[in-house]
VOGU-3710 file (C-alpha; in Angstrom, 3 decimals, decimal comma):
1> msehrrkppq> 52,394/88,825/185,428  52,222/86,093/188,747  55,707/86,188/190,986  55,727/82,068/190,629  55,515/82,706/186,506  58,462/85,389/186,648  62,115/83,745/185,190  64,935/84,153/187,723  67,193/86,604/186,971  70,744/85,281/184,387
11> pqgggraaar> 73,584/85,951/185,851  75,752/88,839/184,990  79,175/86,061/183,462  77,256/86,112/179,705  75,762/82,801/180,979  74,844/79,691/183,162  77,254/77,771/182,303  79,772/80,828/182,574  78,254/81,710/185,520  78,269/77,473/187,396
21> rgqsslptgr> 82,209/77,914/186,205  82,867/80,585/188,192  80,911/79,813/191,442  82,764/76,533/191,454  85,973/78,465/191,589  84,094/80,302/194,947  85,394/79,255/198,616  82,147/76,959/200,309  79,858/78,983/201,342  80,950/82,688/199,930
31> raaprgvtgs> 78,420/84,554/197,323  80,367/86,332/194,763  80,590/89,963/194,833  78,452/92,022/191,945  80,550/93,111/189,553  82,728/96,088/190,494  81,976/95,964/194,028  85,271/96,726/195,266  85,511/99,679/192,774  89,115/98,175/191,733
41> psdsygsgsg> 89,747/98,448/187,961  91,706/95,097/189,048  88,172/93,474/190,354  86,453/94,374/187,308  88,860/91,476/185,433  88,438/88,964/188,382  92,223/89,116/189,617  91,429/89,574/193,321  94,614/91,832/195,103  94,249/90,409/198,256
51> pgaeerpygg> 93,481/87,756/200,945  89,856/86,952/200,916  89,034/89,057/198,431  85,969/87,570/196,354  85,865/86,286/193,222  84,173/88,454/190,251  81,530/86,550/187,881  82,769/86,706/184,456  81,521/89,631/181,941  81,410/87,023/178,993
61> raearraaqr> 82,111/84,256/177,122  85,594/84,957/176,284  86,494/85,284/179,857  84,739/82,530/180,791  86,295/80,213/177,911  90,065/81,509/179,282  89,229/80,933/182,831  88,052/77,611/182,168  91,062/76,775/180,351  93,064/78,720/183,020
71> stggrrraad> 91,453/76,085/185,825  91,982/73,044/182,772  95,145/73,952/182,299  93,986/73,560/178,573  92,194/75,224/175,488  88,911/73,697/174,455  86,657/74,913/171,438  84,341/77,577/171,653  80,607/77,015/171,264  79,390/78,250/168,031
81> pgrggrgavp> 77,272/81,324/168,300  74,641/80,732/166,257  74,298/77,454/167,605  72,361/75,762/170,827  73,364/73,350/173,143  75,668/72,875/175,826  78,374/75,961/176,496  76,506/78,169/173,863  75,325/81,270/174,394  71,499/81,962/173,359
91> ggpngpgrgr> 71,291/83,899/170,743  75,093/85,168/169,984  77,480/86,036/172,609  75,880/89,047/173,697  72,310/87,372/172,870  69,665/87,304/175,822  67,654/84,002/176,641  69,032/80,449/175,872  68,764/77,869/173,332  68,873/78,043/169,342
101> grpappgrkr> 69,402/81,598/167,749  68,122/82,445/164,352  69,256/82,925/161,155  69,348/85,895/159,257  66,415/86,328/156,535  67,080/85,105/153,155  68,472/87,408/150,037  65,553/88,380/147,755  66,178/86,200/144,494  66,935/88,045/140,738
111> lvdypragky> 65,951/87,231/137,844  69,137/86,375/135,962  71,087/85,314/138,930  74,650/86,005/137,403  77,494/86,575/138,844  76,030/84,531/141,428  75,323/85,539/144,635  76,474/83,403/147,297  79,372/81,780/145,196  82,808/83,453/146,146
121> gwrrwvpswk> 86,010/83,055/143,664  85,761/81,208/140,329  82,490/79,755/141,138  80,673/83,136/141,404  81,670/83,578/137,291  80,336/80,430/136,066  76,691/80,724/135,241  74,368/77,741/136,584  72,467/74,958/134,272  69,430/77,079/134,485
131> lvsglcigff> 70,703/80,073/133,255  73,067/78,516/130,169  69,896/76,333/129,593  66,981/79,208/129,319  69,542/81,157/126,620  70,104/78,731/124,882  65,550/77,976/124,802  65,567/81,626/124,225  68,061/81,954/121,200  66,970/78,880/119,640
141> gslvavagig> 63,626/79,889/119,903  64,661/83,476/117,989  66,180/81,774/115,333  63,099/79,694/114,841  60,709/82,631/115,399  62,874/84,885/112,930  63,074/81,561/110,337  59,199/81,753/110,718  59,117/85,283/110,064  61,060/85,529/107,278
151> yamvgvpdiq> 59,791/82,186/105,493  56,376/83,527/106,123  57,361/86,476/104,090  59,172/85,284/100,853  57,672/84,290/97,729  58,549/81,791/95,118  59,994/83,946/92,477  57,989/84,402/88,843  60,578/83,512/86,152  58,442/85,409/83,913
161> ktaeaqnnvf> 59,379/88,325/85,657  63,113/88,096/85,765  66,490/88,793/83,263  64,157/91,243/81,060  67,765/93,190/80,304  67,002/97,084/79,458  69,108/98,675/76,666  72,094/100,596/76,718  71,894/103,455/74,965  75,401/104,928/73,531
171> ywadgsemvs> 75,833/108,395/72,250  78,375/110,216/70,246  80,521/112,752/71,013  77,823/115,256/69,885  75,050/113,988/71,666  73,460/112,422/69,133  72,088/108,585/69,216  75,022/106,182/68,112  73,650/102,934/68,979  70,806/101,272/71,214
181> tggetnrqiv> 71,983/97,902/72,920  72,240/95,582/76,021  68,970/94,433/75,878  68,249/92,878/72,567  69,103/89,498/73,174  66,552/88,487/76,043  64,986/85,192/77,156  62,699/83,061/75,421  60,761/80,463/78,003  61,081/77,293/77,123
191> nlsqipkamq> 59,188/74,226/78,675  61,186/71,401/80,166  60,444/68,675/77,239  62,446/70,870/74,574  65,636/71,260/77,170  67,879/68,006/76,051  68,397/65,736/78,847  72,313/66,417/77,550  71,448/69,381/79,107  69,930/69,095/82,536
201> yavisqenkt> 72,503/66,228/83,441  75,495/68,742/82,204  74,118/71,046/84,904  73,586/68,521/87,558  76,893/66,575/87,257  79,197/70,045/87,054  76,749/71,907/89,111  74,977/69,502/91,891  74,850/66,403/91,544  73,141/65,477/94,715
211> fysdngidlk> 69,864/68,004/92,736  67,061/65,219/92,432  67,593/64,042/95,923  69,244/67,010/98,573  66,983/69,796/100,273  68,105/72,684/97,609  69,968/74,013/100,249  74,063/73,693/100,886  74,610/75,177/104,783  78,153/74,812/104,185
221> gigravfnma> 78,203/76,852/101,540  75,523/79,323/102,985  77,522/79,528/106,215  81,170/80,132/104,233  79,375/82,910/102,089  78,196/84,971/104,365  81,498/84,617/106,167  83,219/85,874/103,536  80,894/88,756/102,866  80,511/89,929/106,826
231> rggetqggst> 84,497/90,165/107,225  84,455/91,663/103,438  86,064/88,907/101,877  85,137/88,218/98,231  81,423/87,044/98,010  80,631/83,720/96,425  76,963/82,786/94,900  75,034/79,453/95,842  76,507/75,762/96,069  72,891/73,963/94,499
241> itqqyvknam> 71,040/74,400/91,258  67,509/75,492/93,596  70,132/78,163/95,014  71,238/79,531/91,282  68,000/79,435/89,975  67,255/81,939/93,303  70,017/83,967/92,710  69,083/84,908/88,924  65,613/85,465/89,612  66,307/87,732/92,306
251> lndqsqtvsr> 67,401/90,611/89,607  65,908/93,558/91,650  68,914/92,767/94,097  72,117/91,318/93,357  73,744/93,172/95,940  76,689/90,895/98,383  75,360/91,466/101,604  74,595/89,889/104,391  70,494/90,210/104,473  70,585/89,867/101,099
261> kfqeifvsvk> 72,123/86,126/101,312  69,792/85,358/104,611  66,462/86,776/102,422  68,006/84,051/99,142  68,491/81,081/101,888  64,416/81,641/102,921  63,604/82,178/99,326  65,470/78,929/98,217  63,920/76,812/101,411  60,763/77,778/99,986
271> vgaklskdei> 61,496/77,237/96,611  62,741/73,879/97,133  59,287/73,069/99,584  57,017/74,526/97,135  58,004/73,555/93,686  59,041/69,845/92,098  62,500/69,746/91,051  61,770/70,021/87,206  60,231/72,888/87,870  63,490/74,271/89,342
281> magylnsayy> 65,418/73,087/86,468  63,065/74,140/83,896  63,360/77,518/85,884  67,003/77,773/86,245  68,178/76,659/82,750  66,097/79,665/81,946  66,675/82,480/83,766  70,764/81,567/83,601  73,102/84,334/81,778  74,857/82,418/79,116
291> grgaygiqaa> 77,152/85,310/77,582  76,142/87,584/74,218  72,946/88,968/75,823  71,622/85,707/75,847  69,669/84,429/79,275  68,413/81,171/79,286  68,921/78,218/77,471  66,742/79,186/74,103  68,963/82,233/73,662  72,415/81,275/74,061
301> arayfnkdav> 71,474/77,975/71,905  70,714/80,771/68,855  73,491/83,587/70,291  76,053/80,506/70,101  74,858/77,751/67,073  72,393/79,423/65,538  69,285/76,374/66,514  67,263/75,907/68,983  67,970/74,466/72,106  65,733/71,121/71,546
311> dlnegecafl> 68,454/70,747/68,833  71,557/70,659/70,908  73,268/67,505/71,005  75,865/66,488/73,911  79,268/68,426/73,622  77,170/71,757/72,689  75,621/70,984/76,430  78,534/70,949/78,013  80,432/73,539/76,526  76,938/75,712/77,482
321> aatlkgatyy> 77,059/74,179/80,964  81,031/75,882/81,094  79,834/79,472/80,172  77,582/79,502/83,212  80,424/80,160/85,089  81,317/83,415/83,536  81,038/83,671/79,613  83,475/86,745/79,782  86,317/83,739/80,193  84,638/81,024/78,194
331> dpagspsidp> 82,962/82,612/75,212  85,535/80,992/72,715  85,422/84,738/71,029  86,713/86,214/73,579  86,695/89,767/75,941  90,013/90,963/75,525  88,510/94,711/75,953  87,605/93,688/79,441  91,165/91,679/79,768  93,659/91,462/76,935
341> vgasaeankr> 95,524/88,436/78,102  92,926/86,974/80,608  89,627/86,761/78,118  91,958/86,361/75,182  89,916/84,791/71,980  92,836/81,772/72,335  92,759/81,674/76,157  88,885/81,440/76,541  88,868/78,397/74,206  91,361/76,675/76,189
351> rakiqmqdtl> 89,373/77,545/79,407  86,078/76,212/77,872  87,778/73,107/76,364  88,996/72,011/79,506  85,240/72,743/81,352  83,577/71,175/78,889  86,170/68,049/78,591  85,524/68,031/82,221  81,663/67,847/82,232  81,508/65,370/79,721
361> dkmveydhld> 83,644/62,975/81,464  82,237/63,373/84,845  78,146/62,546/83,047  79,684/59,622/81,841  81,354/58,818/85,760  77,697/59,508/87,257  76,132/57,060/84,584  74,020/60,130/82,453  75,891/59,868/79,843  78,134/56,597/77,822
371> aatrakytel> 81,552/56,414/76,692  80,791/55,958/73,455  79,107/59,123/72,955  80,733/60,660/74,802  84,010/59,646/73,007  82,539/61,815/69,817  83,130/65,197/71,749  86,949/65,946/71,911  86,910/69,307/70,850  85,186/72,388/71,090
381> pktqsprsna> 81,918/72,808/68,740  81,703/75,804/66,188  80,162/78,488/67,195  78,976/81,605/65,020  79,507/85,374/65,847  79,500/87,025/68,884  77,810/89,997/66,954  74,370/89,336/65,527  73,312/92,701/65,437  73,207/94,649/62,492
391> alsgqvgylv> 73,517/97,786/64,336  77,297/96,616/65,888  78,675/96,403/62,567  81,834/97,939/60,916  82,846/100,430/63,705  80,335/100,692/66,262  80,926/97,174/67,442  84,444/98,145/68,526  83,457/101,595/69,934  81,071/100,254/72,150
401> dlakaylvnn> 83,135/97,836/73,503  85,698/100,112/74,136  83,223/102,192/76,403  82,000/99,656/77,522  85,878/98,154/79,210  86,193/101,694/80,485  83,460/101,527/82,447  84,084/98,336/83,591  87,700/98,833/84,272  87,351/102,503/85,802
411> tkiteddlqk> 84,436/103,199/87,338  81,636/100,849/90,158  79,573/99,964/87,091  79,970/96,166/86,347  80,149/93,983/83,542  76,704/92,472/84,909  75,556/95,358/85,720  75,946/96,986/81,770  73,706/93,233/81,145  71,378/94,595/82,956
421> ggysiyttfd> 71,222/97,664/80,587  69,597/101,033/81,436  71,972/103,415/81,260  72,551/106,321/78,716  76,624/106,335/77,931  77,818/109,438/76,293  81,201/108,869/74,221  83,423/111,408/73,304  83,347/109,385/69,816  83,201/111,949/66,903
431> krkvkeleds> 81,387/110,377/64,473  82,767/112,366/61,631  86,274/111,611/62,541  85,857/108,037/63,235  84,110/107,862/59,343  87,061/109,385/57,719  89,467/107,244/59,199  87,457/103,963/58,399  87,769/105,325/55,072  91,582/106,384/54,937
441> vkkvqkanid> 92,143/103,008/55,567  89,744/101,395/53,528  91,278/103,625/50,781  95,022/102,674/50,596  94,075/99,177/51,221  92,042/99,246/48,171  94,384/100,856/46,099  97,121/97,786/48,039  95,825/95,516/49,258  94,831/93,154/47,396
451> pkkrpktdth> 95,343/88,953/48,514  93,659/87,496/44,799  96,769/88,897/42,865  99,069/88,491/45,705  97,908/85,424/48,120  101,464/85,077/49,696  101,735/88,814/50,325  98,783/90,351/50,841  96,599/87,908/53,020  96,046/88,398/56,330
461> vqfggasisp> 96,909/92,577/56,167  95,782/94,322/59,531  95,242/98,206/60,207  94,642/100,042/63,443  94,198/103,481/64,167  93,922/105,748/67,263  93,577/109,293/67,439  93,698/111,846/70,211  92,559/115,288/72,224  95,864/116,659/73,733
471> ktgaikaiyg> 94,183/118,600/75,783  91,990/116,292/77,188  92,981/112,692/76,397  89,689/112,060/74,642  89,610/109,234/72,177  88,155/110,716/69,235  88,381/107,872/66,936  89,860/104,652/66,638  89,825/101,715/63,802  89,302/98,617/65,334
481> gedatkhftn> 89,569/96,474/61,713  87,637/95,763/59,042  84,693/94,666/60,860  83,601/94,169/64,401  81,066/91,289/63,548  83,825/89,471/61,257  87,026/90,787/63,007  86,628/90,031/66,420  90,524/91,838/68,091  89,805/95,582/68,567
491> nadvtgaqvg> 93,629/96,544/66,295  93,734/99,861/67,706  93,792/97,788/71,215  95,439/95,133/72,134  97,645/93,841/69,063  101,355/92,421/70,223  102,596/94,375/67,240  105,905/96,047/68,328  106,177/99,857/67,712  109,694/100,236/66,193
501> stfkpfvlaa> 111,251/103,380/65,789  108,215/105,083/67,053  110,309/104,442/70,356  113,056/106,619/69,914  111,113/110,031/70,914  111,388/108,589/75,095  115,077/107,751/74,587  115,231/111,726/73,732  113,054/112,880/76,255  115,361/111,156/78,721
511> amtwgvrdpd> 118,470/112,402/77,466  116,871/115,825/78,131  115,090/115,327/81,028  118,378/113,381/83,003  121,011/113,433/80,942  123,872/111,203/80,105  126,578/110,021/83,044  130,138/110,992/82,924  132,123/107,857/82,408  135,175/109,216/84,668
521> lgptqaqder> 132,407/108,790/87,603  131,921/106,346/90,019  128,630/105,263/89,442  127,165/106,774/92,203  127,962/109,594/91,531  127,326/109,243/87,842  123,741/108,392/88,379  123,857/112,091/90,514  125,918/114,270/87,888  124,292/114,061/84,325
531> tqvnpkslfs> 125,119/115,861/81,546  121,865/117,484/79,400  121,667/116,260/76,739  121,150/119,079/73,493  119,961/117,769/69,912  123,022/118,645/68,238  124,755/116,047/70,605  127,074/113,563/68,565  126,583/110,026/68,361  127,804/107,261/65,906
541> gknklkiedy> 125,705/106,649/63,277  127,956/103,146/62,261  126,352/100,831/61,538  127,191/97,666/63,254  127,922/99,826/66,641  129,689/98,333/69,179  127,796/99,277/72,070  128,772/100,045/75,188  127,818/100,439/78,767  128,487/104,318/80,317
551> tgevwknekg> 131,925/102,848/81,649  133,144/102,298/77,931  133,117/98,610/78,384  131,833/96,533/75,199  128,344/95,151/75,474  127,936/91,399/75,360  125,528/88,828/75,495  125,527/85,912/77,232  128,047/83,919/75,104  130,609/86,292/75,522
561> kewlqvndgd> 130,137/87,797/72,031  129,976/91,334/71,416  127,248/93,561/71,104  126,770/95,016/67,079  123,823/97,371/66,306  122,936/97,403/63,294  120,792/100,303/60,698  117,963/99,581/58,608  119,768/98,469/55,661  123,234/98,054/57,039
571> esygtppdyq> 123,447/101,914/56,392  126,245/103,821/58,382  125,132/107,400/58,888  127,060/110,348/59,277  130,746/111,391/58,474  134,199/108,386/57,868  135,599/107,561/59,708  134,017/107,934/63,321  130,433/108,966/61,605  129,906/111,163/63,974
581> idlreamres> 125,679/112,485/64,074  123,703/114,630/65,623  120,617/113,265/67,510  118,104/115,543/65,367  119,459/114,101/61,959  119,691/110,864/63,331  115,911/110,670/64,337  115,249/112,157/60,591  116,957/109,972/59,369  115,999/106,944/62,111
591> vnsafvqlgm> 119,552/105,961/62,856  119,042/103,015/64,995  123,020/103,199/66,884  122,760/106,748/67,712  119,521/105,919/69,928  120,917/102,292/71,302  124,122/104,229/72,435  122,094/107,173/73,979  119,818/104,633/76,092  122,869/102,854/77,984
601> dvgldkvkea> 124,087/106,335/77,812  121,511/107,607/79,703  120,444/104,237/81,512  117,804/101,891/80,573  115,960/102,517/83,652  115,575/106,533/82,688  114,099/105,407/79,083  111,709/103,437/80,907  110,122/105,894/83,276  110,368/108,161/80,353
611> smnaglkeds> 107,920/106,361/78,242  105,762/105,690/81,319  105,506/109,689/82,660  104,500/110,227/78,557  101,402/107,688/78,897  102,511/104,081/78,064  101,772/101,057/80,914  104,530/99,222/82,280  103,056/95,883/80,888  103,626/96,738/77,602
621> lagtnyptfs> 107,011/97,327/77,937  109,366/94,375/76,724  112,704/94,265/76,573  113,869/96,215/79,386  117,136/95,353/79,996  118,818/95,118/76,374  119,513/97,704/74,929  117,357/97,302/71,790  114,819/98,517/74,437  115,671/101,628/72,690
631> igtsdpsair> 114,157/101,117/69,362  111,076/99,661/69,904  110,533/96,126/71,592  108,061/96,478/73,555  104,412/96,574/72,192  101,509/99,119/73,302  98,226/99,480/71,680  97,798/102,816/68,368  95,506/104,152/71,295  98,631/104,428/73,925
641> magsyatfaa> 101,020/105,411/71,112  98,635/108,202/69,922  98,386/109,366/74,040  101,475/109,284/75,035  102,907/111,326/71,967  99,960/113,792/72,800  102,011/114,345/75,832  104,823/115,616/73,487  101,444/118,078/71,905  100,914/119,731/75,085
651> sgkqrepfsv> 104,113/120,666/75,979  104,348/117,442/79,116  101,263/117,551/80,317  99,907/113,221/80,033  96,248/113,315/80,340  94,835/109,273/80,502  93,114/108,620/77,252  88,863/108,282/77,762  86,497/107,161/75,651  83,406/107,950/78,350
661> ekvtskdgti> 81,985/111,609/79,683  79,419/110,275/81,307  77,047/107,752/82,031  73,204/108,625/83,259  70,849/106,004/84,421  67,048/106,532/86,175  68,580/107,712/89,099  70,670/110,682/87,537  74,390/110,976/86,518  76,139/108,539/87,871
671> fthetktkea> 79,946/108,996/86,177  81,264/111,872/84,949  85,063/112,205/83,573  87,481/113,955/85,449  90,078/114,811/83,195  93,498/114,533/85,152  96,921/116,742/84,059  100,355/115,711/85,587  103,733/117,047/84,030  105,719/114,496/82,424
681> ftedvadnvt> 107,980/116,683/80,993  108,988/119,776/81,339  108,128/122,252/78,749  111,824/122,531/76,917  112,051/118,855/77,280  108,884/118,456/75,493  108,843/121,410/72,794  112,743/120,235/71,978  111,215/116,945/71,222  108,454/118,211/69,269
691> dvlktvvddg> 111,126/120,216/67,114  113,302/117,588/66,467  110,131/115,113/65,547  109,148/118,051/63,208  112,509/117,745/61,245  111,697/114,082/60,917  107,998/114,989/59,073  109,965/118,583/57,586  112,751/116,756/55,849  113,379/113,300/57,258
701> tgtkaqltgr> 111,710/109,868/56,825  107,523/110,660/57,427  107,483/113,617/54,429  104,483/112,008/52,963  102,781/112,531/56,407  102,721/116,589/55,453  99,869/118,967/55,865  99,804/121,573/53,963  99,817/125,081/56,199  100,264/123,242/59,372
711> dvagktgttd> 102,807/121,903/61,911  103,072/118,374/62,011  105,365/116,575/63,678  106,141/112,492/63,922  108,006/109,203/63,795  107,875/106,453/62,019  108,352/102,434/63,579  109,303/99,931/61,225  110,236/96,522/63,048  112,755/94,176/61,904
721> gnksawfvgy> 111,668/90,877/59,687  109,285/93,949/58,531  106,457/92,508/60,279  104,936/95,876/61,933  104,938/98,854/60,786  103,550/102,259/62,003  103,541/106,101/62,045  102,726/108,007/65,224  102,562/111,664/64,379  100,445/115,683/65,834
731> tpqlstsitm> 99,712/118,324/65,178  98,689/120,710/68,556  94,585/119,502/68,245  95,224/116,300/67,294  97,846/113,167/67,929  97,190/110,066/66,124  99,159/106,796/65,226  98,663/104,417/62,392  100,015/100,438/63,006  99,676/98,186/60,068
741> frydddeskk> 100,622/94,629/60,338  99,910/90,625/59,097  98,629/88,632/61,334  97,102/84,970/60,459  93,260/85,364/62,968  91,828/82,090/61,439  90,970/80,509/64,952  91,421/77,024/63,575  94,860/77,128/63,183  97,168/77,135/66,521
751> nrtflemygt> 100,230/79,252/66,750  99,273/81,866/64,844  102,144/84,169/63,935  102,845/87,246/62,600  104,211/87,513/58,898  106,103/89,463/57,409  105,521/92,252/54,794  107,789/91,894/52,421  106,252/92,448/48,570  102,842/93,556/50,512
761> gdqesihgas> 101,263/95,834/48,386  103,526/94,332/45,377  105,989/96,959/47,360  109,735/95,083/48,891  108,993/95,817/52,009  107,147/98,090/53,999  107,595/100,611/56,277  106,392/103,366/58,383  106,639/106,032/55,952  104,768/103,781/53,409
771> fpaeiwhdym> 101,070/103,216/54,047  100,665/103,870/57,372  101,697/107,366/56,847  99,985/107,508/53,755  96,256/106,818/55,937  97,736/108,842/58,521  97,741/112,070/56,369  94,507/111,491/54,684  92,465/111,073/57,660  94,013/114,417/59,466
781> daalkgepai> 94,183/116,290/56,410  90,135/115,917/56,641  89,645/115,456/60,157  91,801/118,718/60,724  89,330/120,432/58,215  87,913/123,774/59,273  90,053/123,973/62,843  92,508/127,037/62,554  96,195/125,914/61,683  98,373/126,533/64,969
791> dfptpkpige> 102,009/126,479/65,370  104,173/124,895/67,829  105,889/126,410/70,345  109,085/127,835/69,971  111,912/125,900/71,950  114,106/127,075/74,086  117,912/126,290/74,329  118,776/122,850/76,377  121,403/121,267/77,584  124,567/121,095/76,365
801> ivneptptpt> 126,356/119,497/73,050  127,769/116,169/74,374  130,627/114,337/73,108  131,409/118,222/70,400  135,038/117,544/68,839  137,494/119,725/70,366  138,565/122,421/67,657  141,957/121,417/67,875  143,476/118,674/66,017  142,519/114,770/67,225
811> ptitetqees> 145,272/112,156/66,579  145,607/109,654/63,685  143,443/107,519/64,497  144,193/104,307/64,861  142,963/100,633/63,600  142,237/100,275/67,007  139,668/103,243/67,269  138,027/102,970/64,017  137,360/99,455/65,008  135,461/100,995/67,862
821> ptptptpsqp> 134,256/104,183/66,653  132,829/105,577/69,915  135,475/108,215/71,206  136,816/107,157/74,804  134,889/110,209/77,081  131,738/108,899/74,910  129,089/108,619/77,790  127,698/105,373/77,964  125,435/103,080/80,067  125,072/99,452/81,699
831> spsptptese> 122,050/98,315/81,447  120,500/97,179/84,959  121,771/94,462/83,960  125,203/93,627/82,867  124,695/91,117/81,221  121,712/89,090/79,833  119,832/86,623/81,709  119,388/82,649/81,408  115,351/84,109/81,354  115,543/86,618/78,714
841> ncgffgcedg> 118,215/84,583/76,515  119,674/87,351/74,538  121,135/84,371/72,126  118,049/82,981/71,652  117,533/86,630/69,072  121,098/86,496/67,587  123,224/89,258/69,909  126,238/89,052/67,967  124,594/90,073/65,029  122,890/93,090/66,535
851> gadaggadag> 119,602/94,790/66,350  119,464/92,219/69,211  115,480/91,982/70,539  114,606/91,387/74,304  112,301/89,008/74,947  108,900/88,163/74,466  106,327/91,171/74,352  103,576/91,681/77,116  99,660/92,163/75,874  100,024/96,179/75,167
861> gtdggvtasp> 97,560/99,222/75,877  94,213/99,602/76,731  91,785/101,790/76,087  92,987/104,520/76,823  94,252/102,341/80,465  90,756/100,874/80,942  91,447/97,280/80,461  93,144/94,443/83,229  96,745/94,396/83,488  97,913/92,299/80,817
871> tptdtgdegg> 100,460/88,916/81,635  103,561/87,711/79,001  101,826/85,591/76,579  102,917/82,139/75,963  105,500/81,732/73,256  105,179/78,445/71,397  106,752/79,804/67,610  109,104/82,330/66,140  106,734/85,437/67,099  106,552/84,636/70,267
881> nngngngglf> 102,484/84,990/70,662  100,029/82,547/71,179  97,973/82,980/69,051  96,264/85,938/70,198  97,190/88,658/69,091  99,113/89,469/72,017  102,497/88,737/71,672  104,478/89,039/68,582  108,644/88,857/69,028  110,353/91,177/66,685
891> vggtg> 114,179/91,754/66,304  114,334/95,804/66,878  113,172/98,800/65,266  114,997/99,617/61,913  112,824/102,518/60,640
//
């Protein structure tokens, strides 16, 4: 490079401007010495140390700035090191040359700029509009793609291939086939022209009024259903007729899952696009389930009215539309084995009538029916028997219902599953014992009950019975009524008939388990310090006895009147003047007053606990706060009574009654019963109760139940008003209960009640010792034929003899003592509530006359604990029942 082209050297002051400022401060005609020329450290900072010292150039921009400030007496904004222009340092403070500096090269761009580069603080975390819009487009694009694929993959269902129910095969305990049922009534396809317009308009008015204008799906309903299923809530079906048709058609997969719901949506959309509204309507009505094994409108018309669908009138159409909501709760015949109260015949009728009338009103509102025609149908149409299959006649229909109810309430098999069929159900029922029990009932009934001869006393007589194995809890036989195709209520299961004095063994068991309380102790201490009772303990058998709580205070009703307990026949037992009787004799003669007072001394809460430990359900226990609870104001079923007495037969081991051993399907064994045993009572308690009940049969009210060469224990029971009678007894191998009552089951009548049995069978009155004990004897004698005779265990001594008289002479009995014969130290017990409450209304039952009842009874036992928990029935009559056999209000037990 030539000399004249070479750039002159830059001053060392860090830039031309700095050099210029530095030169302006030097004396004229003198050059600044190079930096460090003096060798003095102070020179490097340009301070000068003496006269004539030369000023050195500034070493950088900062020094130049400070120098300028010193010379001008003020501050000046420093130049931006990255900018050109006056005062700027080229390329920065240390950069060479002059002019504008170059910026740093930009960073590499990211595909997804999040968190955002070049942003700080909260802005760094706010996505850009490009990112948001891109994600939305991608999301909705994916949904469209998935929907397109799903739509392409599904097809329109073929109605001809749907609702093909299979049979369920039921087997006896020995493995032989009992009956094949469940698929006997399949669907029969009919054209839309054969379906009345009234039926079409009924379902449109009630289910989907916009059917002809909507696109077939309800997005809001779908979203709600999917959300509920995703969070494990209640499942939900389709909202439109199209969706319901698709749901009916997809019988091969009825699972309630999100994936299936989406599949249903795609199918519904495709059905709505491919099929006409008329095709969808015909498909829906031909595939829907109406109950009674009927799939489709034609089968339903035959099942309920024995006519073709085309002949249905407007009222019948509105009724059938109601059954689409669930035949279990809308079939007028009821489903008591599934839900004894909620699905009773009476409850179902009320529910179906309300729904039917609402449908007719909506048909008028939406101009599908004229008001004049609607006015013709104000009551439910008359329906035929729900069991048209001859194979279900006699006792078989009751057995099948019992087994189905057990499965629905105790396994994962649903009622819908059973309707679809395909199961092999192995029951516990002994074919021979079932026949023998039925024959024993018919024998007594034929010989004694004659409605034609005695229409006022022998009509509406009903019997029920159940037989259970104490070793396993297996239900061996039942008697549900004369014929399952004629009498629909299973008398072995739920009847509402109170058990009377057959409840007394639970009072004795409670007294032997917990003992009576000491009246001299405070309430808390008395609960802890009790005296276990021996069967020789003495209690008053006086008729119209004043009942006391455990402190000795006479029990009074809500009107302040003393409670007097009567005995059967207004008879006193025991030796005057105090009429003391031991508990063995009181049980043998079924003395009410002694057991009512014993229950008070022990505590009604303990009596309740003992009965539930034995196997009774709490829902069947009524009047638990009243003294007469101890003598049978409750109404458990025959099955439950047989099961609870079986607990005593098994020396205190309680096993739940059951009716199904196992279930198999095409997938193999899907259910096997496992017997679970719990100790309800100690062997000493149970065996002593058995020994006392053995006395009842050997030399008491139950002598008709004696079996030659066999030990038998049992108890008779009769209710006040003579409205029900029982005998419950057992041997070591078998426990059986028999009940008898009069109940008007004419469905056309309202407020049906239990009727008195005075004069029934040409007898003055009916007791447990009469027809029930006779039936029990005949059945057990035949049922145990060929089985060895087994003796009951010898009981060990238990407890103490309470109220035992002292050997020393007692003071002369005064009038006061005679009026209240129970000795002062008699432990007596208060009810959990010291006075009857208003809701329980003791006065309604005439407490002052003795034998006062506690109130309306709940629906009782349940297929060995298989039915849904019943609720108290409505009371609309003196019987306290609503006409469905689940009420029955009697005033205590009398025998």
